[in-house]
N, C-alpha and C positions, 0 to 999 in steps of 0.2 A: 258665674255658673258655667262651667265648661262641660260640654257633652262630648263623649267619645263617639266619633263617627266610624262606623265599621265599613271598610272598603270591600267591594265585591271582588271576588277572585275571578280572574279571567283565565280561561283555559289556554295553555301554551302547548307547544309540541313536546316539551320536556315532561310535563306532568300528565299528559293525556293517557299515558299507559296506566297510571295509578287510578285514574278515575273509572276506567272501564275494565280493570283487572286483566289487561292484555300483557303477557310477558314480553319484555324487550328481546329482540333478536340479537344474538351475540354475533359479533364480527368473527369471521374465521381466523383462527390463530395462525399467524404466519411465522415461519421459522425466523429467528433473530439472526441477522448477519453479524459475523464476528471474525476478526483476524486475531489469531493467537500466535505470538512469537514464542517459539519453543527454545531449543538449545541454541546457544551462540558460542561457537568454539573459536578460539584464537590460537593459532600455532605459528611459531616462527618458521619461515621458509628460508630460502637462500640468504644471501647477504642482505641484511637490513630490509627484509620484507616480512610482513605479517599477514598471514592468510586468515581472513575472517569468514566463517561459514555461518550463515543465518538460516536457521530452520524455522518455518512457519506453517500454519495450517489455516485453511479457509473453511468456515462453518456457516451454514449447514453443508454446503459443497461448493466447489469451484465454479459450478455453472451459474451461481448467483452473482459472480464477480466478472468484470471484464477488464478493469484497469485498477492497479494499485500503485501508489507512490511509496518509495522507500527512501527515507532521508537518514543520512549518517552524520553524526556529530562527534567531534573529537575535542574533549575538554570544553564543551558548550559552544564550540565554533563549528558552523556548518561546513561539512567536508564534501559531501556528494549527495545529489538527489537523482534518483533513477525512477523511471516509469516502467512498471512491469505489466505487460499485456498477458492476460491469462487465456491460454488456448482452451477452447471448448472441445474436449475429447473424452470419450468414455474410457479410453485406455489409460489415462493418467489418473492418479489418486489426488486427494485433497491436501496432501502434505508436500511441501516443497523445500528445497535447500538452495540458497542463493549465495555463492561464494564471491568474495571481493578480496583483492590483494592490495595491501597498503604499502607504499614505499616509505619506509621509516628512516631514510638516509638523512642524517643531520639531527635526528631526535635524540635527546639525552636520555640517560637511564632514569627510570622511575615507574611509578604506577599511574596509569592514565585512564580516564573515564571515557568510555565509548557509549554513545546513546543511539539507539535505533528506533526510528519512528516509522510506523506504517499506517496508511489510511487510504480510503477510497476518495478520490477527488470528485467534487461536485461542481457544476457550472458556475455557481455563485461563490467560488473560492472557499466553500465550506469543506471541512474535513470530516467525512462520515466514517464510522467504525474505527475511530482513532485508537491506536494502541502504541505503547513504547516499552522498551526494555533498556536498562542501563547495566553495563558490566565494567569492572575494573580490571585492566590488563597490565600485568607487570612486564616491562620491556627492558632488556639489556642489549645494547648494540654490540655487534661483533667487532666493528671497527670504530675507533674514535675519530669523529670528524672535527675539523678545525672550525667549521662554521655550523652553528646550531640553528635549527628552524623550530617554529612553534607548532606547526601542524604538518602531518604527512600528506601525500597525494595518493589518489587511487590509481593504481597502475593498470590493472586489468579488471574487466567485468566479464563474468562468465556465468552462463546458466544453461542447464541441460533441459529442464522442463519448462522454462519460462522464455518469453520473447522480450528482449530489451530493445526498445525503439527510440532513437533520438529523432529530433525534428527533421534533420537532413535525410536520414534513412526513411522516415515516414513519407517525405516528399517524393523520394525515388520510388517507393512502393506504389504511391498514388499515381505517378506517371506511368509505371508499368501496367497498373490496373486499367488506366484509361486507354493505353495502347491496345491491350487485349480486348477491351470492349469494342473499340473501333474495328479491330481485325475481325472479330466475330460478327459484327453487323455487316461488314463488307462481304464476308463469306456467305452470310444469309441472303444478301441481295443478289449474289451471283447465282444462287440456286434457283 
């Protein structure tokens, strides 16, 4: 003869709202951060150069971002990785264009897949707000090279609205900043 034992319900923080008919407070809606890669234009430049213009937007606005990584792949092979520092200015808009010039010397004729990945780096090597775009680029070399290579090289990096900082340049900026701080402290002590 088995008898069903009824367990007593203990109040928890999850169901206490339903017991006393208290409405749960809603967390405030935060705008969702998003990187949108727009137009990617490839135009042949001088001899054996290909200019790649990457247009992207930061939503809800650029003030929510401070640093973005842009990784460029050519036929699934990593080509270049750049860290873009977003300047916080009310004069700039939220849409940017980032040009890169690829040196295609030695690349044979054909259609090539270029993949652009953008994300916000996190301290735990996590990629937040990750987005990518792939385009197929037809390429015809102007001069036939005797030696063929598999991947091009990035010749120039340029950006008008963005700041591109390598680790060497970052160290130089840090040293300049430290010198300026020391100088301002010494001037303050003199007064």
